[in-house]
PLY file of the C-alpha trace (Angstrom):
ply
format ascii 1.0
element vertex 409
property float x
property float y
property float z
element edge 408
property int vertex1
property int vertex2
end_header
92.68 82.89 84.00
96.12 83.17 81.96
97.72 86.45 81.92
96.81 86.36 78.29
93.97 89.25 79.61
97.17 91.60 79.72
97.73 91.62 75.96
94.22 92.25 75.03
94.01 95.22 77.12
94.64 97.83 74.94
93.37 101.33 75.52
90.45 102.45 73.85
90.42 104.64 70.73
88.59 108.09 71.90
87.66 110.50 69.20
89.09 113.98 70.10
87.83 115.43 66.68
85.64 117.93 67.94
88.10 118.85 71.06
90.31 121.78 71.19
93.71 121.77 72.80
96.35 124.36 73.63
100.40 123.55 73.47
102.39 125.59 75.73
106.18 125.33 74.94
108.92 128.11 74.70
111.14 125.53 72.20
109.45 125.94 68.61
110.77 122.32 67.79
109.59 120.75 70.90
106.31 122.70 70.53
105.86 121.39 67.00
106.96 118.04 68.20
104.04 118.03 70.72
101.38 119.41 68.24
102.30 116.78 65.84
101.67 114.49 68.55
98.44 115.68 69.42
97.39 115.96 65.24
98.35 112.26 65.07
95.49 111.72 68.07
93.41 113.68 65.76
92.29 116.54 67.71
89.90 119.29 65.97
92.05 122.36 67.03
95.67 122.84 67.77
96.27 126.03 69.05
100.15 127.37 70.45
101.82 129.35 72.74
104.78 130.19 73.64
104.89 130.97 77.45
102.00 131.08 80.26
101.79 134.89 79.69
100.84 133.96 75.79
98.73 130.88 77.02
96.39 132.89 79.60
95.15 135.63 76.99
94.69 132.88 74.72
92.39 130.90 77.46
90.74 134.38 78.46
89.82 135.18 75.24
88.46 131.47 74.92
86.50 131.20 77.88
86.60 128.51 80.63
84.92 126.02 78.62
86.42 126.77 75.58
89.44 124.22 75.50
89.62 120.51 76.50
93.19 120.32 77.17
96.53 122.52 78.16
99.60 120.49 77.23
102.25 122.55 79.18
105.65 122.56 79.56
107.32 122.74 82.89
110.60 125.24 82.52
109.74 128.22 80.72
111.05 131.85 80.53
108.75 134.41 82.28
106.27 132.27 83.83
106.88 128.52 84.24
104.80 125.84 84.56
103.93 125.76 88.01
102.77 128.99 88.22
100.86 128.46 84.98
99.05 125.38 86.40
98.03 127.35 89.60
96.57 130.31 87.43
94.89 127.46 85.34
93.57 125.80 88.65
92.23 129.22 90.11
90.77 130.80 87.14
89.28 127.87 85.54
90.33 128.24 82.24
90.75 124.74 80.84
89.05 121.34 81.55
92.19 118.99 81.62
96.03 119.71 81.96
98.77 117.77 81.28
102.41 118.82 82.62
105.66 117.23 80.83
109.24 118.28 81.57
112.78 117.28 80.94
113.89 118.17 84.31
114.28 116.57 87.87
111.51 113.78 88.11
110.46 115.53 91.37
109.31 119.06 89.84
106.82 117.19 88.09
105.75 115.46 91.65
105.07 119.20 92.72
102.52 119.36 90.23
101.04 115.73 91.09
100.67 116.82 94.58
98.69 119.85 94.16
95.06 119.66 95.09
92.94 119.86 91.95
89.58 118.17 94.17
87.57 121.64 94.19
89.01 122.99 90.75
86.96 122.91 87.74
90.38 121.50 86.00
91.80 118.23 85.82
95.48 116.84 85.89
95.55 113.66 83.61
99.01 113.52 84.29
102.74 114.50 83.80
104.94 112.98 81.71
109.18 113.37 80.97
110.57 114.15 77.58
110.79 113.20 75.10
107.05 112.24 75.02
105.62 108.97 73.79
102.52 108.88 71.79
101.52 105.65 73.68
102.19 107.64 76.71
100.28 110.60 75.89
97.51 108.60 74.46
97.19 106.58 77.78
96.83 110.12 79.90
94.13 111.13 77.63
92.25 107.93 78.03
91.58 108.86 81.64
89.35 112.06 80.24
87.86 109.64 77.76
86.94 107.53 80.74
84.73 110.06 82.82
81.37 109.97 82.96
79.93 113.31 81.24
77.41 113.68 84.22
78.55 117.12 85.55
81.54 119.48 85.41
84.16 118.40 87.33
84.31 121.58 89.53
80.23 120.74 90.27
80.72 118.85 93.84
77.80 116.39 94.12
75.14 117.62 96.54
74.71 115.30 99.23
71.02 113.27 99.71
69.47 113.77 102.80
69.10 111.27 105.79
65.53 110.29 104.63
66.37 109.64 101.07
69.44 107.46 102.12
67.59 105.38 104.70
64.84 104.97 101.85
67.36 103.44 99.18
68.72 101.24 101.79
65.22 99.81 102.59
64.79 99.14 99.05
68.29 97.58 98.79
69.15 100.24 96.03
73.04 99.90 96.95
74.55 97.26 95.01
78.30 96.00 95.11
80.38 96.05 92.09
83.19 93.75 91.76
86.60 94.36 91.05
89.09 91.65 90.32
92.66 91.21 91.90
95.16 89.17 89.94
98.17 87.31 90.76
100.71 88.63 89.28
103.40 85.90 89.13
100.63 83.89 86.85
97.75 85.84 86.14
94.90 83.66 87.78
92.47 85.68 89.31
92.85 85.76 93.23
89.68 87.61 94.73
87.72 90.59 94.50
86.58 93.87 95.84
83.31 95.07 96.71
82.95 98.77 95.83
79.33 100.20 96.53
77.33 101.92 94.03
73.97 103.07 94.25
71.48 102.29 91.65
69.44 105.82 92.00
65.90 105.22 90.35
65.93 108.14 88.71
69.54 109.21 88.20
71.28 106.39 87.08
74.14 104.63 88.38
76.16 106.27 91.12
79.76 106.43 92.47
80.36 106.36 96.13
81.15 110.19 95.54
77.31 111.03 95.55
76.54 109.38 98.60
80.01 108.34 101.01
80.25 111.34 102.77
76.45 111.67 104.04
76.51 108.54 105.54
79.57 108.75 107.60
79.16 109.10 110.95
75.61 108.31 111.07
73.57 105.24 112.29
73.16 104.66 108.63
76.33 103.67 107.82
76.37 100.37 110.24
73.12 99.65 108.13
74.06 100.37 104.46
77.64 97.90 105.45
75.57 95.03 106.67
73.17 95.38 103.48
76.52 95.11 101.35
78.05 92.49 103.37
74.79 90.11 103.19
74.93 91.02 99.15
78.63 89.48 99.08
77.58 86.37 100.78
74.76 86.04 98.36
77.01 86.31 95.53
79.49 84.23 97.14
77.51 81.35 97.93
76.06 81.84 94.19
79.37 81.68 92.82
79.78 78.40 94.50
76.90 77.21 92.93
78.09 77.71 89.62
81.10 75.80 90.01
83.70 78.89 90.32
87.04 78.24 92.55
86.88 79.91 95.93
87.62 83.22 95.66
88.20 86.02 98.43
85.80 89.16 98.29
87.31 92.09 100.22
84.79 94.68 101.88
85.15 98.09 103.20
84.47 99.17 106.63
84.95 102.80 107.76
85.98 104.05 111.04
82.66 103.82 112.55
82.06 100.13 112.09
85.24 99.24 113.32
85.29 101.10 116.38
81.58 99.60 117.50
81.88 96.51 119.44
78.36 95.94 118.61
78.39 96.30 115.34
81.20 93.62 114.80
78.80 91.45 117.04
76.46 91.92 114.04
78.90 91.23 111.58
80.08 88.12 112.92
76.73 86.55 113.47
75.92 87.79 110.03
78.72 85.82 108.16
78.06 82.71 110.91
74.58 82.34 109.76
75.57 82.45 105.95
77.28 79.51 105.76
80.23 81.47 104.45
83.73 80.62 105.78
85.09 83.62 107.45
88.50 83.21 105.07
86.69 84.06 102.26
86.23 87.65 103.32
88.80 90.35 103.63
87.59 93.44 106.04
89.42 96.46 104.36
90.32 99.61 106.73
92.38 102.90 106.54
95.04 104.09 108.45
93.07 106.91 109.58
90.04 104.53 110.27
92.32 102.64 112.91
93.52 105.94 114.30
90.38 107.59 114.69
89.79 104.99 117.97
92.91 102.91 118.15
92.33 100.76 121.37
88.95 100.13 120.31
89.83 99.56 116.49
92.59 97.24 117.46
90.25 94.91 119.69
87.58 94.68 117.31
90.58 93.82 114.50
91.94 91.57 116.79
88.15 89.92 117.60
88.00 89.51 113.35
91.20 87.78 112.82
90.33 85.51 115.43
87.37 84.45 114.00
89.39 83.64 110.46
88.44 86.83 108.79
91.43 88.53 106.43
92.12 92.24 107.24
93.69 94.69 104.86
95.14 98.27 105.38
93.86 100.06 102.57
95.34 103.09 100.93
98.55 102.26 102.74
101.22 105.29 102.46
99.15 108.28 102.79
98.62 108.20 106.03
101.17 109.97 108.65
102.59 106.71 110.40
101.73 103.98 108.26
104.56 101.82 108.65
104.12 101.72 112.39
100.12 101.30 112.51
100.78 98.56 109.71
103.60 96.72 112.53
101.19 96.18 115.46
97.52 95.53 113.85
97.40 92.01 112.73
96.59 92.36 109.13
96.93 89.39 106.47
96.86 92.57 103.21
99.00 95.50 102.40
96.92 97.07 99.65
99.23 100.17 98.07
97.58 103.05 97.51
97.48 103.91 93.47
99.80 107.32 94.48
102.92 104.95 94.74
101.96 102.52 91.92
100.80 104.73 88.77
104.06 105.64 87.18
106.29 103.78 89.68
108.48 102.47 86.29
109.48 105.96 85.60
109.24 108.07 88.82
112.55 107.06 90.94
110.71 108.52 94.16
107.33 106.47 93.62
109.83 103.41 92.47
111.77 104.15 96.12
108.45 104.13 98.22
106.96 101.65 96.30
109.98 98.69 97.14
109.55 100.11 100.79
106.11 98.88 101.15
106.58 95.50 99.20
109.96 95.16 101.17
107.37 95.84 104.63
105.05 93.66 103.50
107.18 90.52 102.48
109.33 91.02 105.59
106.03 90.78 107.65
104.59 87.81 105.58
101.59 89.54 104.76
100.05 89.74 100.77
101.01 92.89 98.84
98.28 94.48 96.93
98.94 97.12 94.28
96.32 99.36 93.34
95.25 101.60 90.34
97.69 99.48 88.30
97.10 101.07 84.77
99.85 100.32 82.35
101.79 97.28 81.40
105.26 98.93 82.41
103.98 99.08 86.24
102.42 95.60 86.23
106.51 94.44 84.67
107.73 96.41 87.80
105.19 95.08 90.62
106.48 91.65 89.33
109.79 92.31 89.24
109.66 93.61 92.61
108.19 90.69 94.06
104.40 92.14 94.30
101.80 89.25 95.27
98.53 90.69 93.52
97.47 93.91 91.44
94.15 95.60 90.87
93.07 98.09 88.20
92.03 99.08 85.22
94.60 97.47 83.27
93.25 94.13 84.51
89.85 94.71 85.01
87.40 97.43 85.97
84.50 96.99 88.71
81.64 95.37 87.11
77.90 93.87 88.51
77.63 90.24 89.82
75.84 89.33 86.55
79.02 90.12 84.42
81.74 88.67 86.85
80.99 84.95 85.83
80.98 85.62 82.11
84.39 87.63 82.38
86.21 84.63 84.91
85.07 81.88 81.95
86.06 84.46 79.49
0 1
1 2
2 3
3 4
4 5
5 6
6 7
7 8
8 9
9 10
10 11
11 12
12 13
13 14
14 15
15 16
16 17
17 18
18 19
19 20
20 21
21 22
22 23
23 24
24 25
25 26
26 27
27 28
28 29
29 30
30 31
31 32
32 33
33 34
34 35
35 36
36 37
37 38
38 39
39 40
40 41
41 42
42 43
43 44
44 45
45 46
46 47
47 48
48 49
49 50
50 51
51 52
52 53
53 54
54 55
55 56
56 57
57 58
58 59
59 60
60 61
61 62
62 63
63 64
64 65
65 66
66 67
67 68
68 69
69 70
70 71
71 72
72 73
73 74
74 75
75 76
76 77
77 78
78 79
79 80
80 81
81 82
82 83
83 84
84 85
85 86
86 87
87 88
88 89
89 90
90 91
91 92
92 93
93 94
94 95
95 96
96 97
97 98
98 99
99 100
100 101
101 102
102 103
103 104
104 105
105 106
106 107
107 108
108 109
109 110
110 111
111 112
112 113
113 114
114 115
115 116
116 117
117 118
118 119
119 120
120 121
121 122
122 123
123 124
124 125
125 126
126 127
127 128
128 129
129 130
130 131
131 132
132 133
133 134
134 135
135 136
136 137
137 138
138 139
139 140
140 141
141 142
142 143
143 144
144 145
145 146
146 147
147 148
148 149
149 150
150 151
151 152
152 153
153 154
154 155
155 156
156 157
157 158
158 159
159 160
160 161
161 162
162 163
163 164
164 165
165 166
166 167
167 168
168 169
169 170
170 171
171 172
172 173
173 174
174 175
175 176
176 177
177 178
178 179
179 180
180 181
181 182
182 183
183 184
184 185
185 186
186 187
187 188
188 189
189 190
190 191
191 192
192 193
193 194
194 195
195 196
196 197
197 198
198 199
199 200
200 201
201 202
202 203
203 204
204 205
205 206
206 207
207 208
208 209
209 210
210 211
211 212
212 213
213 214
214 215
215 216
216 217
217 218
218 219
219 220
220 221
221 222
222 223
223 224
224 225
225 226
226 227
227 228
228 229
229 230
230 231
231 232
232 233
233 234
234 235
235 236
236 237
237 238
238 239
239 240
240 241
241 242
242 243
243 244
244 245
245 246
246 247
247 248
248 249
249 250
250 251
251 252
252 253
253 254
254 255
255 256
256 257
257 258
258 259
259 260
260 261
261 262
262 263
263 264
264 265
265 266
266 267
267 268
268 269
269 270
270 271
271 272
272 273
273 274
274 275
275 276
276 277
277 278
278 279
279 280
280 281
281 282
282 283
283 284
284 285
285 286
286 287
287 288
288 289
289 290
290 291
291 292
292 293
293 294
294 295
295 296
296 297
297 298
298 299
299 300
300 301
301 302
302 303
303 304
304 305
305 306
306 307
307 308
308 309
309 310
310 311
311 312
312 313
313 314
314 315
315 316
316 317
317 318
318 319
319 320
320 321
321 322
322 323
323 324
324 325
325 326
326 327
327 328
328 329
329 330
330 331
331 332
332 333
333 334
334 335
335 336
336 337
337 338
338 339
339 340
340 341
341 342
342 343
343 344
344 345
345 346
346 347
347 348
348 349
349 350
350 351
351 352
352 353
353 354
354 355
355 356
356 357
357 358
358 359
359 360
360 361
361 362
362 363
363 364
364 365
365 366
366 367
367 368
368 369
369 370
370 371
371 372
372 373
373 374
374 375
375 376
376 377
377 378
378 379
379 380
380 381
381 382
382 383
383 384
384 385
385 386
386 387
387 388
388 389
389 390
390 391
391 392
392 393
393 394
394 395
395 396
396 397
397 398
398 399
399 400
400 401
401 402
402 403
403 404
404 405
405 406
406 407
407 408
C-alpha cells in the first residue's frame, strides 16, 4: 500500500444548512470573522453574543435542543469561556462545543481536560486563533460522523447477563478491523480487532453498549475467546487469499490477564489453529496490569515465551505508565489519542508524545500512535520517528469482508 492513501483522505462534506450555531466573542472584528467562517460552511442560522451572560440568555430562550453548536472565545470580560463551558455542560444548553483562544495553549488544555462523559454536550475540540477554515471543518466533521442513535447524554442501558450469554452462543459479537500503517513508507503493518455486536433488532452496536456489562463476569472469558476464534479464522482466510503476513491485536481485560486458566485456554486455542503466535499481539492497559500485578506479570511472561506480541494500550493515561512499561515484556507501545491528536499545535502534548516515543525507542519496542486524524499530526509523528499510526486519517474500523478489497485498492 502506498502513501497515496493520505492525499485521498479528505474530510467528508456535511450539510449544516439545517443547523443553528451561536458565536460568543467580545471582539466585534473577531466575532465577524468567525461568523464568516461558519457561513462559508453553510450553517443555516448563525447567532451572536458578545459575552457569556448574553450567550446564556440566548440559549435559555431557545432551549437545550435549539443550538447545534456553541463556538466561544476563552478570554471575555464578565463571564470567561471556562465558566461559560461549565454552565453549558451543567445546564445542557447546546449539543456541541468548540472553544478558541489566542492565549497560552495550556488554558485550552484546561477545557479539554474537563469531563464531558456524563454531559449532554460534546466537546468537539479547541482551536488557537486565528481560526482556519480547514481546522474548523475538521472539528465539525467529528459531529458529522456520530451515529444519530440517542442523545449524547443518554447513557446506554446495559443488557442483562442472559442476553449477553445468548449473543455469545449465537456468535453475534464480531471483530471489526482497523489498519495500523507504517509511518515511514505508508505500508500496512497490522490490524487491531475491535468488538462489535451485530444485534438482531438494534443493528450494529459499539462496545459502549455491552463491554461494561461483561467486565467482571465469567462471560468475559467466553466473549474474548469468541473474538479470538474469529480473528484466527480471518488470519487463515487472508493467507489463502495471498495477502502478506499481518499481525492482529486483540484486547485482553484485567480478568483475562490475571487468570491462569484463561491463559492456558488461549494458548491452546491458538496452538490448535495453526496460526503462528507471532501473528497475534495481546493489548493490555496499565490498569489491567495493576489490578493483579504479580499474576498479570507472570501471565505476560508466559505469553511472550510462546512468541506472542504484547502491547501496552492507552499509554500515558495511567499513574505510573513508565514504571510499569519498563518492567513488563512489551513489544509495542500504543500512545493514547489524548497525546497524539493536535500534538503538532499543542506544545504540552508535543513534549509528552516525544517523551513516550523516546522511551519506546530506547527500550527497543515498536511505537504506535492512536487517534491519528490529521495530516499535520502524521507529519509530526514521522518527524519524531514513530513506527506506526492508527486512526481515521488512514481508515475506520471495517468488517473482515471489506478489508481485502481495501488492502488491494
